[in-house]
mmCIF entry with sequence, helices, sheets and N, C-alpha, C, O atoms, coordinates in Angstrom:
data_MODEL
# 
_entry.id   MODEL 
# 
_entity.id                         1 
_entity.type                       polymer 
_entity.pdbx_number_of_molecules   1 
# 
_entity_poly.entity_id                      1 
_entity_poly.type                           'polypeptide(L)' 
_entity_poly.nstd_linkage                   no 
_entity_poly.nstd_monomer                   no 
_entity_poly.pdbx_seq_one_letter_code       
;(UNK)(UNK)(UNK)(UNK)(UNK)(UNK)(UNK)(UNK)(UNK)(UNK)(UNK)(UNK)(UNK)(UNK)(UNK)(UNK)
(UNK)(UNK)(UNK)(UNK)(UNK)(UNK)(UNK)(UNK)(UNK)(UNK)(UNK)(UNK)(UNK)(UNK)(UNK)(UNK)
(UNK)(UNK)(UNK)(UNK)(UNK)(UNK)(UNK)(UNK)(UNK)(UNK)(UNK)(UNK)(UNK)(UNK)(UNK)(UNK)
(UNK)(UNK)(UNK)
;
_entity_poly.pdbx_seq_one_letter_code_can   XXXXXXXXXXXXXXXXXXXXXXXXXXXXXXXXXXXXXXXXXXXXXXXXXXX 
_entity_poly.pdbx_strand_id                 A 
# 
loop_
_entity_poly_seq.entity_id 
_entity_poly_seq.num 
_entity_poly_seq.mon_id 
_entity_poly_seq.hetero 
1 1  UNK n 
1 2  UNK n 
1 3  UNK n 
1 4  UNK n 
1 5  UNK n 
1 6  UNK n 
1 7  UNK n 
1 8  UNK n 
1 9  UNK n 
1 10 UNK n 
1 11 UNK n 
1 12 UNK n 
1 13 UNK n 
1 14 UNK n 
1 15 UNK n 
1 16 UNK n 
1 17 UNK n 
1 18 UNK n 
1 19 UNK n 
1 20 UNK n 
1 21 UNK n 
1 22 UNK n 
1 23 UNK n 
1 24 UNK n 
1 25 UNK n 
1 26 UNK n 
1 27 UNK n 
1 28 UNK n 
1 29 UNK n 
1 30 UNK n 
1 31 UNK n 
1 32 UNK n 
1 33 UNK n 
1 34 UNK n 
1 35 UNK n 
1 36 UNK n 
1 37 UNK n 
1 38 UNK n 
1 39 UNK n 
1 40 UNK n 
1 41 UNK n 
1 42 UNK n 
1 43 UNK n 
1 44 UNK n 
1 45 UNK n 
1 46 UNK n 
1 47 UNK n 
1 48 UNK n 
1 49 UNK n 
1 50 UNK n 
1 51 UNK n 
# 
_struct_asym.id          A 
_struct_asym.entity_id   1 
# 
_struct_conf.conf_type_id            HELX_P 
_struct_conf.id                      HELX_P1 
_struct_conf.pdbx_PDB_helix_id       AA1 
_struct_conf.beg_label_comp_id       UNK 
_struct_conf.beg_label_asym_id       A 
_struct_conf.beg_label_seq_id        7 
_struct_conf.pdbx_beg_PDB_ins_code   ? 
_struct_conf.end_label_comp_id       UNK 
_struct_conf.end_label_asym_id       A 
_struct_conf.end_label_seq_id        9 
_struct_conf.pdbx_end_PDB_ins_code   ? 
_struct_conf.beg_auth_comp_id        UNK 
_struct_conf.beg_auth_asym_id        A 
_struct_conf.beg_auth_seq_id         7 
_struct_conf.end_auth_comp_id        UNK 
_struct_conf.end_auth_asym_id        A 
_struct_conf.end_auth_seq_id         9 
_struct_conf.pdbx_PDB_helix_class    5 
_struct_conf.details                 ? 
_struct_conf.pdbx_PDB_helix_length   3 
# 
_struct_conf_type.id          HELX_P 
_struct_conf_type.criteria    ? 
_struct_conf_type.reference   ? 
# 
_struct_sheet.id               AA1 
_struct_sheet.type             ? 
_struct_sheet.number_strands   3 
_struct_sheet.details          ? 
# 
loop_
_struct_sheet_order.sheet_id 
_struct_sheet_order.range_id_1 
_struct_sheet_order.range_id_2 
_struct_sheet_order.offset 
_struct_sheet_order.sense 
AA1 1 2 ? anti-parallel 
AA1 2 3 ? anti-parallel 
# 
loop_
_struct_sheet_range.sheet_id 
_struct_sheet_range.id 
_struct_sheet_range.beg_label_comp_id 
_struct_sheet_range.beg_label_asym_id 
_struct_sheet_range.beg_label_seq_id 
_struct_sheet_range.pdbx_beg_PDB_ins_code 
_struct_sheet_range.end_label_comp_id 
_struct_sheet_range.end_label_asym_id 
_struct_sheet_range.end_label_seq_id 
_struct_sheet_range.pdbx_end_PDB_ins_code 
_struct_sheet_range.beg_auth_comp_id 
_struct_sheet_range.beg_auth_asym_id 
_struct_sheet_range.beg_auth_seq_id 
_struct_sheet_range.end_auth_comp_id 
_struct_sheet_range.end_auth_asym_id 
_struct_sheet_range.end_auth_seq_id 
AA1 1 UNK A 26 ? UNK A 29 ? UNK A 26 UNK A 29 
AA1 2 UNK A 16 ? UNK A 20 ? UNK A 16 UNK A 20 
AA1 3 UNK A 43 ? UNK A 45 ? UNK A 43 UNK A 45 
# 
loop_
_atom_site.group_PDB 
_atom_site.id 
_atom_site.type_symbol 
_atom_site.label_atom_id 
_atom_site.label_alt_id 
_atom_site.label_comp_id 
_atom_site.label_asym_id 
_atom_site.label_entity_id 
_atom_site.label_seq_id 
_atom_site.pdbx_PDB_ins_code 
_atom_site.Cartn_x 
_atom_site.Cartn_y 
_atom_site.Cartn_z 
_atom_site.occupancy 
_atom_site.B_iso_or_equiv 
_atom_site.pdbx_formal_charge 
_atom_site.auth_seq_id 
_atom_site.auth_comp_id 
_atom_site.auth_asym_id 
_atom_site.auth_atom_id 
_atom_site.pdbx_PDB_model_num 
ATOM 1   N N  . UNK A 1 1  ? 95.057 40.717 -43.019 1.00 0.00 ? 1  UNK A N  1 
ATOM 2   C CA . UNK A 1 1  ? 93.901 41.553 -42.700 1.00 0.00 ? 1  UNK A CA 1 
ATOM 3   C C  . UNK A 1 1  ? 94.265 42.360 -41.456 1.00 0.00 ? 1  UNK A C  1 
ATOM 4   O O  . UNK A 1 1  ? 94.855 41.821 -40.519 1.00 0.00 ? 1  UNK A O  1 
ATOM 5   N N  . UNK A 1 2  ? 93.917 43.656 -41.439 1.00 0.00 ? 2  UNK A N  1 
ATOM 6   C CA . UNK A 1 2  ? 94.195 44.470 -40.272 1.00 0.00 ? 2  UNK A CA 1 
ATOM 7   C C  . UNK A 1 2  ? 93.414 44.006 -39.054 1.00 0.00 ? 2  UNK A C  1 
ATOM 8   O O  . UNK A 1 2  ? 92.264 43.577 -39.151 1.00 0.00 ? 2  UNK A O  1 
ATOM 9   N N  . UNK A 1 3  ? 94.061 44.103 -37.920 1.00 0.00 ? 3  UNK A N  1 
ATOM 10  C CA . UNK A 1 3  ? 93.409 43.658 -36.692 1.00 0.00 ? 3  UNK A CA 1 
ATOM 11  C C  . UNK A 1 3  ? 92.182 44.515 -36.414 1.00 0.00 ? 3  UNK A C  1 
ATOM 12  O O  . UNK A 1 3  ? 92.212 45.731 -36.600 1.00 0.00 ? 3  UNK A O  1 
ATOM 13  N N  . UNK A 1 4  ? 91.080 43.864 -35.959 1.00 0.00 ? 4  UNK A N  1 
ATOM 14  C CA . UNK A 1 4  ? 89.847 44.548 -35.656 1.00 0.00 ? 4  UNK A CA 1 
ATOM 15  C C  . UNK A 1 4  ? 88.884 44.731 -36.833 1.00 0.00 ? 4  UNK A C  1 
ATOM 16  O O  . UNK A 1 4  ? 87.840 45.368 -36.692 1.00 0.00 ? 4  UNK A O  1 
ATOM 17  N N  . UNK A 1 5  ? 89.242 44.169 -37.997 1.00 0.00 ? 5  UNK A N  1 
ATOM 18  C CA . UNK A 1 5  ? 88.370 44.258 -39.150 1.00 0.00 ? 5  UNK A CA 1 
ATOM 19  C C  . UNK A 1 5  ? 87.860 42.866 -39.500 1.00 0.00 ? 5  UNK A C  1 
ATOM 20  O O  . UNK A 1 5  ? 88.574 42.063 -40.100 1.00 0.00 ? 5  UNK A O  1 
ATOM 21  N N  . UNK A 1 6  ? 86.622 42.594 -39.119 1.00 0.00 ? 6  UNK A N  1 
ATOM 22  C CA . UNK A 1 6  ? 86.024 41.305 -39.360 1.00 0.00 ? 6  UNK A CA 1 
ATOM 23  C C  . UNK A 1 6  ? 85.126 41.373 -40.591 1.00 0.00 ? 6  UNK A C  1 
ATOM 24  O O  . UNK A 1 6  ? 84.081 42.023 -40.564 1.00 0.00 ? 6  UNK A O  1 
ATOM 25  N N  . UNK A 1 7  ? 85.522 40.716 -41.647 1.00 0.00 ? 7  UNK A N  1 
ATOM 26  C CA . UNK A 1 7  ? 84.782 40.770 -42.917 1.00 0.00 ? 7  UNK A CA 1 
ATOM 27  C C  . UNK A 1 7  ? 83.388 40.215 -42.758 1.00 0.00 ? 7  UNK A C  1 
ATOM 28  O O  . UNK A 1 7  ? 82.452 40.771 -43.333 1.00 0.00 ? 7  UNK A O  1 
ATOM 29  N N  . UNK A 1 8  ? 83.201 39.142 -42.004 1.00 0.00 ? 8  UNK A N  1 
ATOM 30  C CA . UNK A 1 8  ? 81.869 38.530 -41.837 1.00 0.00 ? 8  UNK A CA 1 
ATOM 31  C C  . UNK A 1 8  ? 80.811 39.493 -41.341 1.00 0.00 ? 8  UNK A C  1 
ATOM 32  O O  . UNK A 1 8  ? 79.643 39.361 -41.706 1.00 0.00 ? 8  UNK A O  1 
ATOM 33  N N  . UNK A 1 9  ? 81.194 40.476 -40.504 1.00 0.00 ? 9  UNK A N  1 
ATOM 34  C CA . UNK A 1 9  ? 80.224 41.343 -39.907 1.00 0.00 ? 9  UNK A CA 1 
ATOM 35  C C  . UNK A 1 9  ? 80.274 42.759 -40.476 1.00 0.00 ? 9  UNK A C  1 
ATOM 36  O O  . UNK A 1 9  ? 79.551 43.637 -40.004 1.00 0.00 ? 9  UNK A O  1 
ATOM 37  N N  . UNK A 1 10 ? 81.111 42.992 -41.475 1.00 0.00 ? 10 UNK A N  1 
ATOM 38  C CA . UNK A 1 10 ? 81.192 44.325 -42.094 1.00 0.00 ? 10 UNK A CA 1 
ATOM 39  C C  . UNK A 1 10 ? 80.188 44.381 -43.228 1.00 0.00 ? 10 UNK A C  1 
ATOM 40  O O  . UNK A 1 10 ? 80.475 43.912 -44.329 1.00 0.00 ? 10 UNK A O  1 
ATOM 41  N N  . UNK A 1 11 ? 79.000 44.953 -42.979 1.00 0.00 ? 11 UNK A N  1 
ATOM 42  C CA . UNK A 1 11 ? 77.944 44.981 -43.992 1.00 0.00 ? 11 UNK A CA 1 
ATOM 43  C C  . UNK A 1 11 ? 77.827 46.339 -44.669 1.00 0.00 ? 11 UNK A C  1 
ATOM 44  O O  . UNK A 1 11 ? 76.872 46.577 -45.409 1.00 0.00 ? 11 UNK A O  1 
ATOM 45  N N  . UNK A 1 12 ? 78.776 47.228 -44.430 1.00 0.00 ? 12 UNK A N  1 
ATOM 46  C CA . UNK A 1 12 ? 78.740 48.544 -45.078 1.00 0.00 ? 12 UNK A CA 1 
ATOM 47  C C  . UNK A 1 12 ? 78.973 48.359 -46.588 1.00 0.00 ? 12 UNK A C  1 
ATOM 48  O O  . UNK A 1 12 ? 79.830 47.579 -47.004 1.00 0.00 ? 12 UNK A O  1 
ATOM 49  N N  . UNK A 1 13 ? 78.210 49.077 -47.381 1.00 0.00 ? 13 UNK A N  1 
ATOM 50  C CA . UNK A 1 13 ? 78.371 49.076 -48.819 1.00 0.00 ? 13 UNK A CA 1 
ATOM 51  C C  . UNK A 1 13 ? 78.061 47.688 -49.455 1.00 0.00 ? 13 UNK A C  1 
ATOM 52  O O  . UNK A 1 13 ? 78.618 47.359 -50.502 1.00 0.00 ? 13 UNK A O  1 
ATOM 53  N N  . UNK A 1 14 ? 77.196 46.895 -48.838 1.00 0.00 ? 14 UNK A N  1 
ATOM 54  C CA . UNK A 1 14 ? 76.836 45.605 -49.434 1.00 0.00 ? 14 UNK A CA 1 
ATOM 55  C C  . UNK A 1 14 ? 75.447 45.738 -50.019 1.00 0.00 ? 14 UNK A C  1 
ATOM 56  O O  . UNK A 1 14 ? 74.500 46.086 -49.314 1.00 0.00 ? 14 UNK A O  1 
ATOM 57  N N  . UNK A 1 15 ? 75.319 45.459 -51.317 1.00 0.00 ? 15 UNK A N  1 
ATOM 58  C CA . UNK A 1 15 ? 74.045 45.462 -51.968 1.00 0.00 ? 15 UNK A CA 1 
ATOM 59  C C  . UNK A 1 15 ? 73.829 44.112 -52.645 1.00 0.00 ? 15 UNK A C  1 
ATOM 60  O O  . UNK A 1 15 ? 74.776 43.369 -52.903 1.00 0.00 ? 15 UNK A O  1 
ATOM 61  N N  . UNK A 1 16 ? 72.594 43.819 -52.920 1.00 0.00 ? 16 UNK A N  1 
ATOM 62  C CA . UNK A 1 16 ? 72.251 42.535 -53.556 1.00 0.00 ? 16 UNK A CA 1 
ATOM 63  C C  . UNK A 1 16 ? 71.358 42.812 -54.755 1.00 0.00 ? 16 UNK A C  1 
ATOM 64  O O  . UNK A 1 16 ? 70.717 43.859 -54.849 1.00 0.00 ? 16 UNK A O  1 
ATOM 65  N N  . UNK A 1 17 ? 71.332 41.853 -55.664 1.00 0.00 ? 17 UNK A N  1 
ATOM 66  C CA . UNK A 1 17 ? 70.431 41.958 -56.811 1.00 0.00 ? 17 UNK A CA 1 
ATOM 67  C C  . UNK A 1 17 ? 69.121 41.237 -56.470 1.00 0.00 ? 17 UNK A C  1 
ATOM 68  O O  . UNK A 1 17 ? 69.121 40.133 -55.927 1.00 0.00 ? 17 UNK A O  1 
ATOM 69  N N  . UNK A 1 18 ? 68.007 41.896 -56.806 1.00 0.00 ? 18 UNK A N  1 
ATOM 70  C CA . UNK A 1 18 ? 66.700 41.310 -56.584 1.00 0.00 ? 18 UNK A CA 1 
ATOM 71  C C  . UNK A 1 18 ? 65.979 41.210 -57.928 1.00 0.00 ? 18 UNK A C  1 
ATOM 72  O O  . UNK A 1 18 ? 66.075 42.115 -58.756 1.00 0.00 ? 18 UNK A O  1 
ATOM 73  N N  . UNK A 1 19 ? 65.265 40.122 -58.139 1.00 0.00 ? 19 UNK A N  1 
ATOM 74  C CA . UNK A 1 19 ? 64.549 39.901 -59.406 1.00 0.00 ? 19 UNK A CA 1 
ATOM 75  C C  . UNK A 1 19 ? 63.067 39.751 -59.117 1.00 0.00 ? 19 UNK A C  1 
ATOM 76  O O  . UNK A 1 19 ? 62.679 39.035 -58.193 1.00 0.00 ? 19 UNK A O  1 
ATOM 77  N N  . UNK A 1 20 ? 62.234 40.425 -59.907 1.00 0.00 ? 20 UNK A N  1 
ATOM 78  C CA . UNK A 1 20 ? 60.798 40.303 -59.784 1.00 0.00 ? 20 UNK A CA 1 
ATOM 79  C C  . UNK A 1 20 ? 60.403 38.916 -60.300 1.00 0.00 ? 20 UNK A C  1 
ATOM 80  O O  . UNK A 1 20 ? 60.802 38.504 -61.389 1.00 0.00 ? 20 UNK A O  1 
ATOM 81  N N  . UNK A 1 21 ? 59.614 38.214 -59.497 1.00 0.00 ? 21 UNK A N  1 
ATOM 82  C CA . UNK A 1 21 ? 59.201 36.863 -59.857 1.00 0.00 ? 21 UNK A CA 1 
ATOM 83  C C  . UNK A 1 21 ? 58.117 36.854 -60.937 1.00 0.00 ? 21 UNK A C  1 
ATOM 84  O O  . UNK A 1 21 ? 57.836 35.798 -61.503 1.00 0.00 ? 21 UNK A O  1 
ATOM 85  N N  . UNK A 1 22 ? 57.496 38.012 -61.240 1.00 0.00 ? 22 UNK A N  1 
ATOM 86  C CA . UNK A 1 22 ? 56.465 38.076 -62.250 1.00 0.00 ? 22 UNK A CA 1 
ATOM 87  C C  . UNK A 1 22 ? 57.012 38.549 -63.623 1.00 0.00 ? 22 UNK A C  1 
ATOM 88  O O  . UNK A 1 22 ? 56.808 37.883 -64.638 1.00 0.00 ? 22 UNK A O  1 
ATOM 89  N N  . UNK A 1 23 ? 57.701 39.693 -63.637 1.00 0.00 ? 23 UNK A N  1 
ATOM 90  C CA . UNK A 1 23 ? 58.096 40.261 -64.906 1.00 0.00 ? 23 UNK A CA 1 
ATOM 91  C C  . UNK A 1 23 ? 59.615 40.146 -65.186 1.00 0.00 ? 23 UNK A C  1 
ATOM 92  O O  . UNK A 1 23 ? 60.062 40.416 -66.301 1.00 0.00 ? 23 UNK A O  1 
ATOM 93  N N  . UNK A 1 24 ? 60.397 39.745 -64.171 1.00 0.00 ? 24 UNK A N  1 
ATOM 94  C CA . UNK A 1 24 ? 61.822 39.535 -64.393 1.00 0.00 ? 24 UNK A CA 1 
ATOM 95  C C  . UNK A 1 24 ? 62.684 40.770 -64.228 1.00 0.00 ? 24 UNK A C  1 
ATOM 96  O O  . UNK A 1 24 ? 63.891 40.701 -64.459 1.00 0.00 ? 24 UNK A O  1 
ATOM 97  N N  . UNK A 1 25 ? 62.109 41.896 -63.838 1.00 0.00 ? 25 UNK A N  1 
ATOM 98  C CA . UNK A 1 25 ? 62.885 43.140 -63.631 1.00 0.00 ? 25 UNK A CA 1 
ATOM 99  C C  . UNK A 1 25 ? 63.941 42.898 -62.546 1.00 0.00 ? 25 UNK A C  1 
ATOM 100 O O  . UNK A 1 25 ? 63.662 42.264 -61.529 1.00 0.00 ? 25 UNK A O  1 
ATOM 101 N N  . UNK A 1 26 ? 65.137 43.402 -62.771 1.00 0.00 ? 26 UNK A N  1 
ATOM 102 C CA . UNK A 1 26 ? 66.242 43.245 -61.812 1.00 0.00 ? 26 UNK A CA 1 
ATOM 103 C C  . UNK A 1 26 ? 66.626 44.612 -61.265 1.00 0.00 ? 26 UNK A C  1 
ATOM 104 O O  . UNK A 1 26 ? 66.801 45.574 -62.012 1.00 0.00 ? 26 UNK A O  1 
ATOM 105 N N  . UNK A 1 27 ? 66.752 44.673 -59.942 1.00 0.00 ? 27 UNK A N  1 
ATOM 106 C CA . UNK A 1 27 ? 67.183 45.894 -59.285 1.00 0.00 ? 27 UNK A CA 1 
ATOM 107 C C  . UNK A 1 27 ? 68.309 45.551 -58.312 1.00 0.00 ? 27 UNK A C  1 
ATOM 108 O O  . UNK A 1 27 ? 68.409 44.417 -57.842 1.00 0.00 ? 27 UNK A O  1 
ATOM 109 N N  . UNK A 1 28 ? 69.150 46.530 -58.015 1.00 0.00 ? 28 UNK A N  1 
ATOM 110 C CA . UNK A 1 28 ? 70.210 46.354 -56.998 1.00 0.00 ? 28 UNK A CA 1 
ATOM 111 C C  . UNK A 1 28 ? 69.875 47.254 -55.842 1.00 0.00 ? 28 UNK A C  1 
ATOM 112 O O  . UNK A 1 28 ? 69.614 48.443 -56.021 1.00 0.00 ? 28 UNK A O  1 
ATOM 113 N N  . UNK A 1 29 ? 69.882 46.675 -54.631 1.00 0.00 ? 29 UNK A N  1 
ATOM 114 C CA . UNK A 1 29 ? 69.491 47.429 -53.439 1.00 0.00 ? 29 UNK A CA 1 
ATOM 115 C C  . UNK A 1 29 ? 70.188 46.883 -52.227 1.00 0.00 ? 29 UNK A C  1 
ATOM 116 O O  . UNK A 1 29 ? 70.595 45.721 -52.212 1.00 0.00 ? 29 UNK A O  1 
ATOM 117 N N  . UNK A 1 30 ? 70.338 47.728 -51.176 1.00 0.00 ? 30 UNK A N  1 
ATOM 118 C CA . UNK A 1 30 ? 70.948 47.277 -49.903 1.00 0.00 ? 30 UNK A CA 1 
ATOM 119 C C  . UNK A 1 30 ? 69.934 46.530 -49.040 1.00 0.00 ? 30 UNK A C  1 
ATOM 120 O O  . UNK A 1 30 ? 70.311 45.694 -48.218 1.00 0.00 ? 30 UNK A O  1 
ATOM 121 N N  . UNK A 1 31 ? 68.639 46.833 -49.226 1.00 0.00 ? 31 UNK A N  1 
ATOM 122 C CA . UNK A 1 31 ? 67.562 46.168 -48.480 1.00 0.00 ? 31 UNK A CA 1 
ATOM 123 C C  . UNK A 1 31 ? 66.513 45.685 -49.473 1.00 0.00 ? 31 UNK A C  1 
ATOM 124 O O  . UNK A 1 31 ? 66.523 46.079 -50.639 1.00 0.00 ? 31 UNK A O  1 
ATOM 125 N N  . UNK A 1 32 ? 65.628 44.848 -49.016 1.00 0.00 ? 32 UNK A N  1 
ATOM 126 C CA . UNK A 1 32 ? 64.579 44.310 -49.889 1.00 0.00 ? 32 UNK A CA 1 
ATOM 127 C C  . UNK A 1 32 ? 63.756 45.449 -50.487 1.00 0.00 ? 32 UNK A C  1 
ATOM 128 O O  . UNK A 1 32 ? 63.253 46.297 -49.751 1.00 0.00 ? 32 UNK A O  1 
ATOM 129 N N  . UNK A 1 33 ? 63.615 45.478 -51.814 1.00 0.00 ? 33 UNK A N  1 
ATOM 130 C CA . UNK A 1 33 ? 62.942 46.623 -52.475 1.00 0.00 ? 33 UNK A CA 1 
ATOM 131 C C  . UNK A 1 33 ? 61.401 46.620 -52.357 1.00 0.00 ? 33 UNK A C  1 
ATOM 132 O O  . UNK A 1 33 ? 60.766 47.582 -52.788 1.00 0.00 ? 33 UNK A O  1 
ATOM 133 N N  . UNK A 1 34 ? 60.799 45.591 -51.800 1.00 0.00 ? 34 UNK A N  1 
ATOM 134 C CA . UNK A 1 34 ? 59.324 45.575 -51.658 1.00 0.00 ? 34 UNK A CA 1 
ATOM 135 C C  . UNK A 1 34 ? 58.676 45.065 -52.928 1.00 0.00 ? 34 UNK A C  1 
ATOM 136 O O  . UNK A 1 34 ? 59.035 43.998 -53.428 1.00 0.00 ? 34 UNK A O  1 
ATOM 137 N N  . UNK A 1 35 ? 57.719 45.823 -53.454 1.00 0.00 ? 35 UNK A N  1 
ATOM 138 C CA . UNK A 1 35 ? 57.011 45.410 -54.671 1.00 0.00 ? 35 UNK A CA 1 
ATOM 139 C C  . UNK A 1 35 ? 57.634 46.032 -55.912 1.00 0.00 ? 35 UNK A C  1 
ATOM 140 O O  . UNK A 1 35 ? 58.217 47.114 -55.849 1.00 0.00 ? 35 UNK A O  1 
ATOM 141 N N  . UNK A 1 36 ? 57.509 45.346 -57.029 1.00 0.00 ? 36 UNK A N  1 
ATOM 142 C CA . UNK A 1 36 ? 58.009 45.803 -58.316 1.00 0.00 ? 36 UNK A CA 1 
ATOM 143 C C  . UNK A 1 36 ? 57.221 47.054 -58.768 1.00 0.00 ? 36 UNK A C  1 
ATOM 144 O O  . UNK A 1 36 ? 55.992 47.082 -58.710 1.00 0.00 ? 36 UNK A O  1 
ATOM 145 N N  . UNK A 1 37 ? 57.938 48.050 -59.204 1.00 0.00 ? 37 UNK A N  1 
ATOM 146 C CA . UNK A 1 37 ? 57.277 49.276 -59.668 1.00 0.00 ? 37 UNK A CA 1 
ATOM 147 C C  . UNK A 1 37 ? 56.621 49.125 -61.018 1.00 0.00 ? 37 UNK A C  1 
ATOM 148 O O  . UNK A 1 37 ? 55.761 49.923 -61.389 1.00 0.00 ? 37 UNK A O  1 
ATOM 149 N N  . UNK A 1 38 ? 57.030 48.081 -61.773 1.00 0.00 ? 38 UNK A N  1 
ATOM 150 C CA . UNK A 1 38 ? 56.450 47.866 -63.117 1.00 0.00 ? 38 UNK A CA 1 
ATOM 151 C C  . UNK A 1 38 ? 55.159 47.051 -63.042 1.00 0.00 ? 38 UNK A C  1 
ATOM 152 O O  . UNK A 1 38 ? 54.174 47.400 -63.692 1.00 0.00 ? 38 UNK A O  1 
ATOM 153 N N  . UNK A 1 39 ? 55.150 45.968 -62.257 1.00 0.00 ? 39 UNK A N  1 
ATOM 154 C CA . UNK A 1 39 ? 53.970 45.082 -62.292 1.00 0.00 ? 39 UNK A CA 1 
ATOM 155 C C  . UNK A 1 39 ? 53.370 44.788 -60.919 1.00 0.00 ? 39 UNK A C  1 
ATOM 156 O O  . UNK A 1 39 ? 52.323 44.146 -60.831 1.00 0.00 ? 39 UNK A O  1 
ATOM 157 N N  . UNK A 1 40 ? 54.021 45.252 -59.837 1.00 0.00 ? 40 UNK A N  1 
ATOM 158 C CA . UNK A 1 40 ? 53.503 45.004 -58.485 1.00 0.00 ? 40 UNK A CA 1 
ATOM 159 C C  . UNK A 1 40 ? 53.852 43.629 -57.958 1.00 0.00 ? 40 UNK A C  1 
ATOM 160 O O  . UNK A 1 40 ? 53.354 43.217 -56.911 1.00 0.00 ? 40 UNK A O  1 
ATOM 161 N N  . UNK A 1 41 ? 54.720 42.902 -58.689 1.00 0.00 ? 41 UNK A N  1 
ATOM 162 C CA . UNK A 1 41 ? 55.118 41.552 -58.256 1.00 0.00 ? 41 UNK A CA 1 
ATOM 163 C C  . UNK A 1 41 ? 56.101 41.577 -57.091 1.00 0.00 ? 41 UNK A C  1 
ATOM 164 O O  . UNK A 1 41 ? 56.579 42.631 -56.671 1.00 0.00 ? 41 UNK A O  1 
ATOM 165 N N  . UNK A 1 42 ? 56.380 40.395 -56.591 1.00 0.00 ? 42 UNK A N  1 
ATOM 166 C CA . UNK A 1 42 ? 57.268 40.245 -55.444 1.00 0.00 ? 42 UNK A CA 1 
ATOM 167 C C  . UNK A 1 42 ? 58.732 40.045 -55.908 1.00 0.00 ? 42 UNK A C  1 
ATOM 168 O O  . UNK A 1 42 ? 58.996 39.311 -56.860 1.00 0.00 ? 42 UNK A O  1 
ATOM 169 N N  . UNK A 1 43 ? 59.654 40.702 -55.226 1.00 0.00 ? 43 UNK A N  1 
ATOM 170 C CA . UNK A 1 43 ? 61.072 40.550 -55.513 1.00 0.00 ? 43 UNK A CA 1 
ATOM 171 C C  . UNK A 1 43 ? 61.657 39.434 -54.679 1.00 0.00 ? 43 UNK A C  1 
ATOM 172 O O  . UNK A 1 43 ? 61.222 39.182 -53.555 1.00 0.00 ? 43 UNK A O  1 
ATOM 173 N N  . UNK A 1 44 ? 62.674 38.752 -55.257 1.00 0.00 ? 44 UNK A N  1 
ATOM 174 C CA . UNK A 1 44 ? 63.399 37.745 -54.536 1.00 0.00 ? 44 UNK A CA 1 
ATOM 175 C C  . UNK A 1 44 ? 64.908 37.997 -54.768 1.00 0.00 ? 44 UNK A C  1 
ATOM 176 O O  . UNK A 1 44 ? 65.327 38.348 -55.871 1.00 0.00 ? 44 UNK A O  1 
ATOM 177 N N  . UNK A 1 45 ? 65.704 37.810 -53.705 1.00 0.00 ? 45 UNK A N  1 
ATOM 178 C CA . UNK A 1 45 ? 67.129 37.970 -53.799 1.00 0.00 ? 45 UNK A CA 1 
ATOM 179 C C  . UNK A 1 45 ? 67.669 36.945 -54.809 1.00 0.00 ? 45 UNK A C  1 
ATOM 180 O O  . UNK A 1 45 ? 67.390 35.753 -54.674 1.00 0.00 ? 45 UNK A O  1 
ATOM 181 N N  . UNK A 1 46 ? 68.424 37.379 -55.799 1.00 0.00 ? 46 UNK A N  1 
ATOM 182 C CA . UNK A 1 46 ? 68.909 36.492 -56.835 1.00 0.00 ? 46 UNK A CA 1 
ATOM 183 C C  . UNK A 1 46 ? 69.937 35.488 -56.304 1.00 0.00 ? 46 UNK A C  1 
ATOM 184 O O  . UNK A 1 46 ? 70.181 34.472 -56.954 1.00 0.00 ? 46 UNK A O  1 
ATOM 185 N N  . UNK A 1 47 ? 70.541 35.743 -55.148 1.00 0.00 ? 47 UNK A N  1 
ATOM 186 C CA . UNK A 1 47 ? 71.497 34.830 -54.563 1.00 0.00 ? 47 UNK A CA 1 
ATOM 187 C C  . UNK A 1 47 ? 70.808 33.662 -53.867 1.00 0.00 ? 47 UNK A C  1 
ATOM 188 O O  . UNK A 1 47 ? 71.440 32.671 -53.500 1.00 0.00 ? 47 UNK A O  1 
ATOM 189 N N  . UNK A 1 48 ? 69.497 33.805 -53.694 1.00 0.00 ? 48 UNK A N  1 
ATOM 190 C CA . UNK A 1 48 ? 68.726 32.760 -52.982 1.00 0.00 ? 48 UNK A CA 1 
ATOM 191 C C  . UNK A 1 48 ? 68.191 31.758 -54.006 1.00 0.00 ? 48 UNK A C  1 
ATOM 192 O O  . UNK A 1 48 ? 67.730 32.142 -55.081 1.00 0.00 ? 48 UNK A O  1 
ATOM 193 N N  . UNK A 1 49 ? 68.256 30.482 -53.664 1.00 0.00 ? 49 UNK A N  1 
ATOM 194 C CA . UNK A 1 49 ? 67.768 29.408 -54.550 1.00 0.00 ? 49 UNK A CA 1 
ATOM 195 C C  . UNK A 1 49 ? 66.252 29.485 -54.669 1.00 0.00 ? 49 UNK A C  1 
ATOM 196 O O  . UNK A 1 49 ? 65.569 29.809 -53.698 1.00 0.00 ? 49 UNK A O  1 
ATOM 197 N N  . UNK A 1 50 ? 65.722 29.191 -55.854 1.00 0.00 ? 50 UNK A N  1 
ATOM 198 C CA . UNK A 1 50 ? 64.264 29.249 -56.121 1.00 0.00 ? 50 UNK A CA 1 
ATOM 199 C C  . UNK A 1 50 ? 63.620 27.903 -55.963 1.00 0.00 ? 50 UNK A C  1 
ATOM 200 O O  . UNK A 1 50 ? 62.432 27.766 -56.257 1.00 0.00 ? 50 UNK A O  1 
ATOM 201 N N  . UNK A 1 51 ? 64.329 26.917 -55.520 1.00 0.00 ? 51 UNK A N  1 
ATOM 202 C CA . UNK A 1 51 ? 63.809 25.552 -55.421 1.00 0.00 ? 51 UNK A CA 1 
ATOM 203 C C  . UNK A 1 51 ? 62.553 25.448 -54.664 1.00 0.00 ? 51 UNK A C  1 
ATOM 204 O O  . UNK A 1 51 ? 62.015 24.352 -54.509 1.00 0.00 ? 51 UNK A O  1 
# 
């Protein structure tokens, strides 16, 4: 790895998948998308556990 390039803190071009907890719609975004445009439900990052 080139000196001065820290992968842990390089957040450029990082997007996540979010899933609506009500209708199941999936979107990809760099930040939390807010409310679902289809049903108004809440989105959750798909990488996060639903437990």
